[in-house]
N, C-alpha and C positions, 0 to 999 in steps of 0.2 A: 319256061324257067321254073325250077322248083324252089321250095322255101329256103333251102340252103343257099341256092344261088342268089336269090334276093337278099338274104342276110349278109352274104359276102359283098354284094354290090353296095349295100347300104353302109357297111363299115368303110368301104373304099370312098364312098361319097363324103362321109364325115371327115375323113382323113385328108383327102386331096382337094375337096371343093370347099369345105367349111373351115377346118382347122388351118389348113395351109394359107387361107386368106386372112387370117388374123382373129377369128372368133375363138375367145378363150374361156368364156363362161362355162364351168363345168356342168352346170344344170342345163344349158342349152345343148351342149355336146351330147350329153346323156340322152336328152329328149329326141334330138335328131337321130340318134342311133337306135332309139326304141320304137319310134312310130313307123309302121309298115307303109311307106309312101306309096307303094305299088297297089295297095288296097283303095286308094283314093283317085285313082286315074282309070279311064276306060280300059276295058280288057285288051282291046286290040293294040294299045300302046303301052301295056305294062312292061314290056321289055325295055322301054326307054325311061322308066320311072326314076332311075338314079343317075340319069344323065345331067350335064351342067347347063340346062336350059329349061324354060317354062314349057308346059305341055297344054294342049287344048283340052277342055272338059266339057264343051258344048255350049250352045247359047252365046257364042262369041266371047266366052270366058276362059281363063287360064288357071292352072295351078303354078304358083310362082317357082322360079329357079330355087334350088335348095339353099344356095348361099344367102339369097335374099330373105327367105324364111328364117334362117339362122340369125342373120344380122338384125333383123327387126326384133325377133325374140330376145336376143341379148340386149338390145337397146331398151327394152322395157324394164330391165333390172328387176325381175320378178323375184318374189320370196314365196315359200310355201304358205298357203293360205290366203294369198292375194285374190281379190275378185277382179277379173278382167273382162272388158267388153271388146269384142271384135266386130268391126263393121266390114262385112263382105265375107260370108261364110264360104262361098265357092264350093270347092270339093270337100271341105271339112278338115283338110290336112293341117292347116295352120292351128285350128282350134285344138286338134289333137296334140300337137306339139306343146301349145300353151297348157293344156290340161295335165301333161306330164310334170309341170313345174308348179303351177298355181292351184289354189283351192277350188275356184269356181270360174267357169268361162261362160259368158253370155254372148252369143253370136247371132248377128242379124244379117239376112240376106234378102235383097229386094226381089230376086227372081225365085218365086215359090217353088218352081220345079227343081232348082238346084238345092234349095233348103230342104226339101223333102228327100232328095237323094242323099245329101250330106247326113241328114238326120239318120237315115237308115244305115249308112255306113258307120257312123259313130256308135250307134247302138249295137250293131253287129260285132264291133271291135271292143266294146265294153267301156266306151268313154262316157259314163254316166255323169261326170261332173260338167259336162258341156250342155247348156241349154240353148236351143235354137228358136229362131222366130223369123217369120217372113214379114218384112216391113221396110220402112224407109230408114236406112241407117244414118242418114244426115241428122235425124232427130234423136239418135242415141236410144237408150232403153231406160227412161227415167224411172220406171217402177223399181229397178234394181240398183239405182244409183245411191251413193257415190261408189266410184271404182278406184282402185289402186292404180290401174293402168287401162289404157285404151289403145287398140291398134286398128289401123285402117288399111285395108288391102285393095283399095282402088282409089283413084287420084281425083279429089275435088280441085277446083281452081282457088280455093281459099280454104282456111281452116274453119270447119263448122263450129260455131260458137256453142251449140248445145253439147257437143262432145267435151269442150273445155269446162262448161258449167258442170257436167256430171263427174269430173275428176275430184278426188279428195285433195286437200292441200298436201303437197309432196307427191301427187300422182304424176305419171308420165304418159304423154300422148305421142305415139310414133305414127307418122302420116306421110304419104307422098303428095306433094302439092305442085300443081301446075297443069298445063294443058298437054301438048304433045310430048314434051319431056318435062320431067319433074325433079324436084329436090325432095329427098327423103329427110324429114326433120323430126326432131324431138322437142316437145314442149314440156316443161316441168312447172306445175302449178305451184305458186307460193302465196303467201298472205298478201302480197302486193301486186299480183297479176301472174304473168307467165315468163319463163326464161326460155329462149328459143336456141336450138343448136342445129346447124346443118350437118348431116351425116354424109351422104353421098348422092350423086345423080342416078335417077332410076327411070324406069318406064313401066307404067302401069296402065291397065284398062281405065277409062274414065268412070268416075263415080256417078251414078244416076240416082235421081230422087226429085221430089217436087221442089226442093229448095235450090237444087242445082240447075234446074230448068227455067227458073224464073229470070 
């Protein structure tokens, strides 16, 4: 496929998979239409980059279904200039989508090989607002806290307290929680604690890290 074909497929993806399912945030729709998803998947499956399902990226990890990427992005309620923490860099695609909207994105990946690959792709595509690190995302990235928003792209069996602690008051955490099947939830930090909203049922790869294995 050439770049024109990819661009046509990307527009169709936004219209048929994202907007048709109820995602309405203009910034999210614009970001989904701008980021070249095919650049973040292995070359042998680039022809499937804009299809309505997750794709393998190696090391038993996946790039999420486009609709889920859009839904989670919209749920963060981002504003220009926001500082966002992403736990689970994976391919780097979600970080690129976030960077189209927010001011700074800090992304952590526990698998160093994936982090290095994503870093290379993000740099190649000009996403300089994204900073990546290889480490245990359960612990967040305290050196850069507090954050306006936190997104987790792998599923722990409970909400990691360090991620809540690193939110600003008014900040949002969007995270899948559960074991085999999970609920995607949004936590909003308040002066009195957190407010919790259930969004939809989802299925993500498990979150790994020292705190999850204890």
